[in-house]
PyMOL Python script that loads the backbone (N, CA, C, O; Angstrom):
from pymol import cmd

cmd.read_pdbstr("""\
ATOM      1  N   UNK A   1       0.270  88.010 -11.817  1.00  0.00           N
ATOM      2  CA  UNK A   1       1.245  88.716 -12.627  1.00  0.00           C
ATOM      3  C   UNK A   1       1.465  90.112 -12.032  1.00  0.00           C
ATOM      4  O   UNK A   1       0.530  90.764 -11.567  1.00  0.00           O
ATOM      5  N   UNK A   2       2.714  90.544 -12.061  1.00  0.00           N
ATOM      6  CA  UNK A   2       3.054  91.856 -11.504  1.00  0.00           C
ATOM      7  C   UNK A   2       2.643  92.959 -12.478  1.00  0.00           C
ATOM      8  O   UNK A   2       2.563  92.751 -13.688  1.00  0.00           O
ATOM      9  N   UNK A   3       2.390  94.121 -11.920  1.00  0.00           N
ATOM     10  CA  UNK A   3       2.006  95.266 -12.758  1.00  0.00           C
ATOM     11  C   UNK A   3       3.238  95.798 -13.493  1.00  0.00           C
ATOM     12  O   UNK A   3       4.372  95.445 -13.169  1.00  0.00           O
ATOM     13  N   UNK A   4       2.998  96.632 -14.464  1.00  0.00           N
ATOM     14  CA  UNK A   4       4.088  97.207 -15.260  1.00  0.00           C
ATOM     15  C   UNK A   4       5.037  98.010 -14.375  1.00  0.00           C
ATOM     16  O   UNK A   4       6.252  97.971 -14.567  1.00  0.00           O
ATOM     17  N   UNK A   5       4.482  98.737 -13.406  1.00  0.00           N
ATOM     18  CA  UNK A   5       5.307  99.554 -12.509  1.00  0.00           C
ATOM     19  C   UNK A   5       6.203  98.655 -11.650  1.00  0.00           C
ATOM     20  O   UNK A   5       7.382  98.949 -11.452  1.00  0.00           O
ATOM     21  N   UNK A   6       5.628  97.548 -11.141  1.00  0.00           N
ATOM     22  CA  UNK A   6       6.416  96.621 -10.324  1.00  0.00           C
ATOM     23  C   UNK A   6       7.540  96.000 -11.150  1.00  0.00           C
ATOM     24  O   UNK A   6       8.678  95.896 -10.694  1.00  0.00           O
ATOM     25  N   UNK A   7       7.204  95.592 -12.367  1.00  0.00           N
ATOM     26  CA  UNK A   7       8.215  95.000 -13.245  1.00  0.00           C
ATOM     27  C   UNK A   7       9.318  96.009 -13.566  1.00  0.00           C
ATOM     28  O   UNK A   7      10.495  95.652 -13.626  1.00  0.00           O
ATOM     29  N   UNK A   8       8.936  97.254 -13.770  1.00  0.00           N
ATOM     30  CA  UNK A   8       9.915  98.309 -14.045  1.00  0.00           C
ATOM     31  C   UNK A   8      10.864  98.478 -12.862  1.00  0.00           C
ATOM     32  O   UNK A   8      12.074  98.612 -13.047  1.00  0.00           O
ATOM     33  N   UNK A   9      10.317  98.473 -11.650  1.00  0.00           N
ATOM     34  CA  UNK A   9      11.149  98.601 -10.446  1.00  0.00           C
ATOM     35  C   UNK A   9      12.061  97.397 -10.273  1.00  0.00           C
ATOM     36  O   UNK A   9      13.221  97.542  -9.890  1.00  0.00           O
ATOM     37  N   UNK A  10      11.540  96.208 -10.556  1.00  0.00           N
ATOM     38  CA  UNK A  10      12.356  94.988 -10.459  1.00  0.00           C
ATOM     39  C   UNK A  10      13.527  95.078 -11.430  1.00  0.00           C
ATOM     40  O   UNK A  10      14.664  94.765 -11.076  1.00  0.00           O
ATOM     41  N   UNK A  11      13.242  95.506 -12.655  1.00  0.00           N
ATOM     42  CA  UNK A  11      14.295  95.627 -13.671  1.00  0.00           C
ATOM     43  C   UNK A  11      15.343  96.641 -13.229  1.00  0.00           C
ATOM     44  O   UNK A  11      16.540  96.404 -13.392  1.00  0.00           O
ATOM     45  N   UNK A  12      14.905  97.766 -12.673  1.00  0.00           N
ATOM     46  CA  UNK A  12      15.840  98.793 -12.185  1.00  0.00           C
ATOM     47  C   UNK A  12      16.759  98.226 -11.113  1.00  0.00           C
ATOM     48  O   UNK A  12      17.973  98.423 -11.155  1.00  0.00           O
ATOM     49  N   UNK A  13      16.167  97.516 -10.145  1.00  0.00           N
ATOM     50  CA  UNK A  13      16.970  96.939  -9.048  1.00  0.00           C
ATOM     51  C   UNK A  13      17.962  95.908  -9.576  1.00  0.00           C
ATOM     52  O   UNK A  13      19.119  95.872  -9.157  1.00  0.00           O
ATOM     53  N   UNK A  14      17.493  95.065 -10.506  1.00  0.00           N
ATOM     54  CA  UNK A  14      18.377  94.033 -11.063  1.00  0.00           C
ATOM     55  C   UNK A  14      19.539  94.666 -11.827  1.00  0.00           C
ATOM     56  O   UNK A  14      20.674  94.198 -11.735  1.00  0.00           O
ATOM     57  N   UNK A  15      19.254  95.733 -12.585  1.00  0.00           N
ATOM     58  CA  UNK A  15      20.318  96.413 -13.336  1.00  0.00           C
ATOM     59  C   UNK A  15      21.312  97.075 -12.390  1.00  0.00           C
ATOM     60  O   UNK A  15      22.520  97.039 -12.627  1.00  0.00           O
ATOM     61  N   UNK A  16      20.804  97.680 -11.317  1.00  0.00           N
ATOM     62  CA  UNK A  16      21.693  98.314 -10.337  1.00  0.00           C
ATOM     63  C   UNK A  16      22.577  97.263  -9.673  1.00  0.00           C
ATOM     64  O   UNK A  16      23.767  97.486  -9.451  1.00  0.00           O
ATOM     65  N   UNK A  17      21.979  96.118  -9.361  1.00  0.00           N
ATOM     66  CA  UNK A  17      22.738  95.023  -8.755  1.00  0.00           C
ATOM     67  C   UNK A  17      23.803  94.522  -9.723  1.00  0.00           C
ATOM     68  O   UNK A  17      24.927  94.225  -9.320  1.00  0.00           O
ATOM     69  N   UNK A  18      23.444  94.432 -10.997  1.00  0.00           N
ATOM     70  CA  UNK A  18      24.383  93.980 -12.016  1.00  0.00           C
ATOM     71  C   UNK A  18      25.568  94.932 -12.138  1.00  0.00           C
ATOM     72  O   UNK A  18      26.709  94.486 -12.251  1.00  0.00           O
ATOM     73  N   UNK A  19      25.310  96.234 -12.117  1.00  0.00           N
ATOM     74  CA  UNK A  19      26.384  97.232 -12.191  1.00  0.00           C
ATOM     75  C   UNK A  19      27.313  97.083 -10.993  1.00  0.00           C
ATOM     76  O   UNK A  19      28.535  97.110 -11.137  1.00  0.00           O
ATOM     77  N   UNK A  20      26.722  96.925  -9.806  1.00  0.00           N
ATOM     78  CA  UNK A  20      27.520  96.774  -8.584  1.00  0.00           C
ATOM     79  C   UNK A  20      28.393  95.523  -8.660  1.00  0.00           C
ATOM     80  O   UNK A  20      29.577  95.561  -8.326  1.00  0.00           O
ATOM     81  N   UNK A  21      27.796  94.412  -9.105  1.00  0.00           N
ATOM     82  CA  UNK A  21      28.554  93.162  -9.194  1.00  0.00           C
ATOM     83  C   UNK A  21      29.652  93.244 -10.251  1.00  0.00           C
ATOM     84  O   UNK A  21      30.730  92.679 -10.067  1.00  0.00           O
ATOM     85  N   UNK A  22      29.388  93.942 -11.356  1.00  0.00           N
ATOM     86  CA  UNK A  22      30.420  94.106 -12.381  1.00  0.00           C
ATOM     87  C   UNK A  22      31.596  94.917 -11.853  1.00  0.00           C
ATOM     88  O   UNK A  22      32.747  94.616 -12.167  1.00  0.00           O
ATOM     89  N   UNK A  23      31.315  95.948 -11.050  1.00  0.00           N
ATOM     90  CA  UNK A  23      32.395  96.742 -10.445  1.00  0.00           C
ATOM     91  C   UNK A  23      33.206  95.879  -9.487  1.00  0.00           C
ATOM     92  O   UNK A  23      34.436  95.930  -9.474  1.00  0.00           O
ATOM     93  N   UNK A  24      32.496  95.083  -8.684  1.00  0.00           N
ATOM     94  CA  UNK A  24      33.171  94.203  -7.730  1.00  0.00           C
ATOM     95  C   UNK A  24      34.030  93.180  -8.465  1.00  0.00           C
ATOM     96  O   UNK A  24      35.156  92.897  -8.056  1.00  0.00           O
ATOM     97  N   UNK A  25      33.494  92.630  -9.549  1.00  0.00           N
ATOM     98  CA  UNK A  25      34.235  91.656 -10.342  1.00  0.00           C
ATOM     99  C   UNK A  25      35.489  92.290 -10.937  1.00  0.00           C
ATOM    100  O   UNK A  25      36.557  91.679 -10.932  1.00  0.00           O
ATOM    101  N   UNK A  26      35.363  93.501 -11.444  1.00  0.00           N
ATOM    102  CA  UNK A  26      36.512  94.193 -12.028  1.00  0.00           C
ATOM    103  C   UNK A  26      37.594  94.425 -10.982  1.00  0.00           C
ATOM    104  O   UNK A  26      38.781  94.274 -11.274  1.00  0.00           O
ATOM    105  N   UNK A  27      37.195  94.790  -9.764  1.00  0.00           N
ATOM    106  CA  UNK A  27      38.194  95.020  -8.714  1.00  0.00           C
ATOM    107  C   UNK A  27      38.862  93.708  -8.308  1.00  0.00           C
ATOM    108  O   UNK A  27      40.058  93.688  -8.019  1.00  0.00           O
ATOM    109  N   UNK A  28      38.101  92.616  -8.282  1.00  0.00           N
ATOM    110  CA  UNK A  28      38.688  91.312  -7.944  1.00  0.00           C
ATOM    111  C   UNK A  28      39.658  90.856  -9.031  1.00  0.00           C
ATOM    112  O   UNK A  28      40.716  90.306  -8.729  1.00  0.00           O
ATOM    113  N   UNK A  29      39.302  91.083 -10.287  1.00  0.00           N
ATOM    114  CA  UNK A  29      40.186  90.722 -11.397  1.00  0.00           C
ATOM    115  C   UNK A  29      41.482  91.522 -11.308  1.00  0.00           C
ATOM    116  O   UNK A  29      42.565  90.984 -11.538  1.00  0.00           O
ATOM    117  N   UNK A  30      41.373  92.805 -10.974  1.00  0.00           N
ATOM    118  CA  UNK A  30      42.563  93.646 -10.824  1.00  0.00           C
ATOM    119  C   UNK A  30      43.424  93.159  -9.665  1.00  0.00           C
ATOM    120  O   UNK A  30      44.651  93.155  -9.758  1.00  0.00           O
ATOM    121  N   UNK A  31      42.782  92.748  -8.574  1.00  0.00           N
ATOM    122  CA  UNK A  31      43.530  92.250  -7.414  1.00  0.00           C
ATOM    123  C   UNK A  31      44.274  90.966  -7.768  1.00  0.00           C
ATOM    124  O   UNK A  31      45.427  90.786  -7.374  1.00  0.00           O
ATOM    125  N   UNK A  32      43.622  90.077  -8.507  1.00  0.00           N
ATOM    126  CA  UNK A  32      44.264  88.827  -8.918  1.00  0.00           C
ATOM    127  C   UNK A  32      45.440  89.124  -9.846  1.00  0.00           C
ATOM    128  O   UNK A  32      46.501  88.514  -9.716  1.00  0.00           O
ATOM    129  N   UNK A  33      45.260  90.047 -10.772  1.00  0.00           N
ATOM    130  CA  UNK A  33      46.340  90.408 -11.691  1.00  0.00           C
ATOM    131  C   UNK A  33      47.543  90.957 -10.926  1.00  0.00           C
ATOM    132  O   UNK A  33      48.685  90.628 -11.247  1.00  0.00           O
ATOM    133  N   UNK A  34      47.289  91.794  -9.914  1.00  0.00           N
ATOM    134  CA  UNK A  34      48.379  92.347  -9.106  1.00  0.00           C
ATOM    135  C   UNK A  34      49.098  91.236  -8.348  1.00  0.00           C
ATOM    136  O   UNK A  34      50.327  91.216  -8.285  1.00  0.00           O
ATOM    137  N   UNK A  35      48.330  90.310  -7.771  1.00  0.00           N
ATOM    138  CA  UNK A  35      48.941  89.201  -7.037  1.00  0.00           C
ATOM    139  C   UNK A  35      49.778  88.322  -7.962  1.00  0.00           C
ATOM    140  O   UNK A  35      50.860  87.875  -7.581  1.00  0.00           O
ATOM    141  N   UNK A  36      49.287  88.071  -9.171  1.00  0.00           N
ATOM    142  CA  UNK A  36      50.051  87.262 -10.123  1.00  0.00           C
ATOM    143  C   UNK A  36      51.348  87.967 -10.510  1.00  0.00           C
ATOM    144  O   UNK A  36      52.388  87.326 -10.665  1.00  0.00           O
ATOM    145  N   UNK A  37      51.282  89.283 -10.664  1.00  0.00           N
ATOM    146  CA  UNK A  37      52.479  90.064 -10.996  1.00  0.00           C
ATOM    147  C   UNK A  37      53.485  89.994  -9.848  1.00  0.00           C
ATOM    148  O   UNK A  37      54.676  89.776 -10.070  1.00  0.00           O
ATOM    149  N   UNK A  38      52.997  90.180  -8.617  1.00  0.00           N
ATOM    150  CA  UNK A  38      53.867  90.097  -7.440  1.00  0.00           C
ATOM    151  C   UNK A  38      54.468  88.703  -7.302  1.00  0.00           C
ATOM    152  O   UNK A  38      55.637  88.552  -6.946  1.00  0.00           O
ATOM    153  N   UNK A  39      53.657  87.686  -7.586  1.00  0.00           N
ATOM    154  CA  UNK A  39      54.118  86.302  -7.499  1.00  0.00           C
ATOM    155  C   UNK A  39      55.241  86.047  -8.501  1.00  0.00           C
ATOM    156  O   UNK A  39      56.258  85.443  -8.159  1.00  0.00           O
ATOM    157  N   UNK A  40      55.056  86.507  -9.737  1.00  0.00           N
ATOM    158  CA  UNK A  40      56.080  86.312 -10.766  1.00  0.00           C
ATOM    159  C   UNK A  40      57.374  87.031 -10.381  1.00  0.00           C
ATOM    160  O   UNK A  40      58.465  86.493 -10.571  1.00  0.00           O
ATOM    161  N   UNK A  41      57.251  88.242  -9.842  1.00  0.00           N
ATOM    162  CA  UNK A  41      58.436  88.999  -9.440  1.00  0.00           C
ATOM    163  C   UNK A  41      59.159  88.303  -8.292  1.00  0.00           C
ATOM    164  O   UNK A  41      60.386  88.214  -8.291  1.00  0.00           O
ATOM    165  N   UNK A  42      58.401  87.811  -7.316  1.00  0.00           N
ATOM    166  CA  UNK A  42      59.001  87.129  -6.169  1.00  0.00           C
ATOM    167  C   UNK A  42      59.666  85.826  -6.599  1.00  0.00           C
ATOM    168  O   UNK A  42      60.745  85.480  -6.118  1.00  0.00           O
ATOM    169  N   UNK A  43      59.014  85.110  -7.506  1.00  0.00           N
ATOM    170  CA  UNK A  43      59.563  83.845  -7.991  1.00  0.00           C
ATOM    171  C   UNK A  43      60.889  84.094  -8.713  1.00  0.00           C
ATOM    172  O   UNK A  43      61.849  83.341  -8.547  1.00  0.00           O
ATOM    173  N   UNK A  44      60.929  85.169  -9.522  1.00  0.00           N
ATOM    174  CA  UNK A  44      62.158  85.510 -10.236  1.00  0.00           C
ATOM    175  C   UNK A  44      63.246  85.908  -9.248  1.00  0.00           C
ATOM    176  O   UNK A  44      64.405  85.521  -9.396  1.00  0.00           O
ATOM    177  N   UNK A  45      62.861  86.684  -8.241  1.00  0.00           N
ATOM    178  CA  UNK A  45      63.817  87.141  -7.229  1.00  0.00           C
ATOM    179  C   UNK A  45      64.416  85.949  -6.487  1.00  0.00           C
ATOM    180  O   UNK A  45      65.621  85.906  -6.236  1.00  0.00           O
ATOM    181  N   UNK A  46      63.568  84.985  -6.139  1.00  0.00           N
ATOM    182  CA  UNK A  46      64.052  83.805  -5.424  1.00  0.00           C
ATOM    183  C   UNK A  46      64.906  82.926  -6.326  1.00  0.00           C
ATOM    184  O   UNK A  46      65.837  82.276  -5.851  1.00  0.00           O
ATOM    185  N   UNK A  47      64.603  82.894  -7.619  1.00  0.00           N
ATOM    186  CA  UNK A  47      65.386  82.089  -8.553  1.00  0.00           C
ATOM    187  C   UNK A  47      66.776  82.689  -8.740  1.00  0.00           C
ATOM    188  O   UNK A  47      67.748  81.961  -8.938  1.00  0.00           O
ATOM    189  N   UNK A  48      66.870  84.025  -8.676  1.00  0.00           N
ATOM    190  CA  UNK A  48      68.159  84.695  -8.846  1.00  0.00           C
ATOM    191  C   UNK A  48      69.053  84.548  -7.621  1.00  0.00           C
ATOM    192  O   UNK A  48      70.276  84.632  -7.730  1.00  0.00           O
ATOM    193  N   UNK A  49      68.446  84.328  -6.453  1.00  0.00           N
ATOM    194  CA  UNK A  49      69.215  84.222  -5.217  1.00  0.00           C
ATOM    195  C   UNK A  49      70.017  82.912  -5.241  1.00  0.00           C
ATOM    196  O   UNK A  49      69.468  81.864  -5.581  1.00  0.00           O
ATOM    197  N   UNK A  50      71.300  82.960  -4.887  1.00  0.00           N
ATOM    198  CA  UNK A  50      72.081  81.715  -4.891  1.00  0.00           C
ATOM    199  C   UNK A  50      71.549  80.739  -3.851  1.00  0.00           C
ATOM    200  O   UNK A  50      71.169  81.117  -2.743  1.00  0.00           O
ATOM    201  N   UNK A  51      71.536  79.493  -4.241  1.00  0.00           N
ATOM    202  CA  UNK A  51      71.048  78.456  -3.339  1.00  0.00           C
ATOM    203  C   UNK A  51      72.104  78.190  -2.267  1.00  0.00           C
ATOM    204  O   UNK A  51      73.294  78.150  -2.578  1.00  0.00           O
ATOM    205  N   UNK A  52      71.696  78.009  -1.021  1.00  0.00           N
ATOM    206  CA  UNK A  52      72.680  77.720   0.032  1.00  0.00           C
ATOM    207  C   UNK A  52      73.300  76.341  -0.195  1.00  0.00           C
ATOM    208  O   UNK A  52      72.620  75.374  -0.538  1.00  0.00           O
ATOM    209  N   UNK A  53      74.612  76.292   0.008  1.00  0.00           N
ATOM    210  CA  UNK A  53      75.302  75.013  -0.171  1.00  0.00           C
ATOM    211  C   UNK A  53      75.070  74.151   1.050  1.00  0.00           C
ATOM    212  O   UNK A  53      74.917  74.646   2.167  1.00  0.00           O
ATOM    213  N   UNK A  54      75.048  72.853   0.816  1.00  0.00           N
ATOM    214  CA  UNK A  54      74.846  71.926   1.924  1.00  0.00           C
ATOM    215  C   UNK A  54      76.087  71.961   2.809  1.00  0.00           C
ATOM    216  O   UNK A  54      77.215  71.937   2.318  1.00  0.00           O
ATOM    217  N   UNK A  55      75.865  72.016   4.101  1.00  0.00           N
ATOM    218  CA  UNK A  55      76.985  72.036   5.035  1.00  0.00           C
ATOM    219  C   UNK A  55      77.559  70.630   5.150  1.00  0.00           C
ATOM    220  O   UNK A  55      76.833  69.638   5.079  1.00  0.00           O
ATOM    221  N   UNK A  56      78.866  70.565   5.328  1.00  0.00           N
ATOM    222  CA  UNK A  56      79.502  69.266   5.505  1.00  0.00           C
ATOM    223  C   UNK A  56      79.065  68.698   6.844  1.00  0.00           C
ATOM    224  O   UNK A  56      79.088  69.381   7.868  1.00  0.00           O
ATOM    225  N   UNK A  57      78.674  67.457   6.813  1.00  0.00           N
ATOM    226  CA  UNK A  57      78.223  66.836   8.057  1.00  0.00           C
ATOM    227  C   UNK A  57      79.430  66.510   8.929  1.00  0.00           C
ATOM    228  O   UNK A  57      80.484  66.115   8.431  1.00  0.00           O
ATOM    229  N   UNK A  58      79.261  66.676  10.209  1.00  0.00           N
ATOM    230  CA  UNK A  58      80.334  66.338  11.140  1.00  0.00           C
ATOM    231  C   UNK A  58      80.480  64.820  11.162  1.00  0.00           C
ATOM    232  O   UNK A  58      79.498  64.078  11.130  1.00  0.00           O
ATOM    233  N   UNK A  59      81.723  64.388  11.218  1.00  0.00           N
ATOM    234  CA  UNK A  59      81.951  62.940  11.248  1.00  0.00           C
ATOM    235  C   UNK A  59      81.512  62.394  12.591  1.00  0.00           C
ATOM    236  O   UNK A  59      81.672  63.032  13.632  1.00  0.00           O
ATOM    237  N   UNK A  60      80.959  61.207  12.539  1.00  0.00           N
ATOM    238  CA  UNK A  60      80.497  60.570  13.772  1.00  0.00           C
ATOM    239  C   UNK A  60      81.708  60.219  14.626  1.00  0.00           C
ATOM    240  O   UNK A  60      82.711  59.711  14.125  1.00  0.00           O
ATOM    241  N   UNK A  61      81.600  60.495  15.912  1.00  0.00           N
ATOM    242  CA  UNK A  61      82.699  60.175  16.818  1.00  0.00           C
ATOM    243  C   UNK A  61      82.717  58.670  17.058  1.00  0.00           C
ATOM    244  O   UNK A  61      81.677  58.013  17.098  1.00  0.00           O
ATOM    245  N   UNK A  62      83.910  58.154  17.213  1.00  0.00           N
ATOM    246  CA  UNK A  62      84.036  56.723  17.477  1.00  0.00           C
ATOM    247  C   UNK A  62      83.502  56.437  18.868  1.00  0.00           C
ATOM    248  O   UNK A  62      83.875  57.098  19.837  1.00  0.00           O
ATOM    249  N   UNK A  63      82.644  55.468  18.955  1.00  0.00           N
ATOM    250  CA  UNK A  63      82.076  55.116  20.254  1.00  0.00           C
ATOM    251  C   UNK A  63      83.050  54.209  20.996  1.00  0.00           C
ATOM    252  O   UNK A  63      83.713  53.361  20.399  1.00  0.00           O
ATOM    253  N   UNK A  64      83.120  54.401  22.276  1.00  0.00           N
ATOM    254  CA  UNK A  64      83.982  53.539  23.089  1.00  0.00           C
ATOM    255  C   UNK A  64      83.336  52.165  23.147  1.00  0.00           C
ATOM    256  O   UNK A  64      82.147  52.029  23.434  1.00  0.00           O
ATOM    257  N   UNK A  65      84.144  51.154  22.868  1.00  0.00           N
ATOM    258  CA  UNK A  65      83.602  49.798  22.904  1.00  0.00           C
ATOM    259  C   UNK A  65      83.497  49.360  24.352  1.00  0.00           C
ATOM    260  O   UNK A  65      84.419  49.589  25.136  1.00  0.00           O
ATOM    261  N   UNK A  66      82.402  48.742  24.716  1.00  0.00           N
ATOM    262  CA  UNK A  66      82.253  48.292  26.108  1.00  0.00           C
ATOM    263  C   UNK A  66      83.267  47.184  26.431  1.00  0.00           C
ATOM    264  O   UNK A  66      83.514  46.291  25.621  1.00  0.00           O
ATOM    265  N   UNK A  67      83.841  47.269  27.625  1.00  0.00           N
ATOM    266  CA  UNK A  67      84.821  46.256  28.037  1.00  0.00           C
ATOM    267  C   UNK A  67      84.082  45.028  28.509  1.00  0.00           C
ATOM    268  O   UNK A  67      83.028  45.123  29.138  1.00  0.00           O
ATOM    269  N   UNK A  68      84.636  43.882  28.205  1.00  0.00           N
ATOM    270  CA  UNK A  68      84.008  42.629  28.621  1.00  0.00           C
ATOM    271  C   UNK A  68      84.691  42.047  29.805  1.00  0.00           C
ATOM    272  O   UNK A  68      84.292  40.988  30.290  1.00  0.00           O
TER     273      UNK A  68
END
""", "prot")
cmd.dss("prot")
cmd.show_as("cartoon", "prot")
cmd.util.cbc("prot")
cmd.orient("prot")
């Protein structure tokens, strides 16, 4: 079994690690929120843009029939 001092140090390190991970998690959540906002704006922008009309296909040229 670890001594009281060792356990105290372990608890301190674990709490410090937890604080660091919570900060990292908060920044990742903020990054995801920003990306979702940008995605929604881009999707709306693309929806507002007029769709290109299909070009009329060129008619196939008549092939010369082989002479027999």
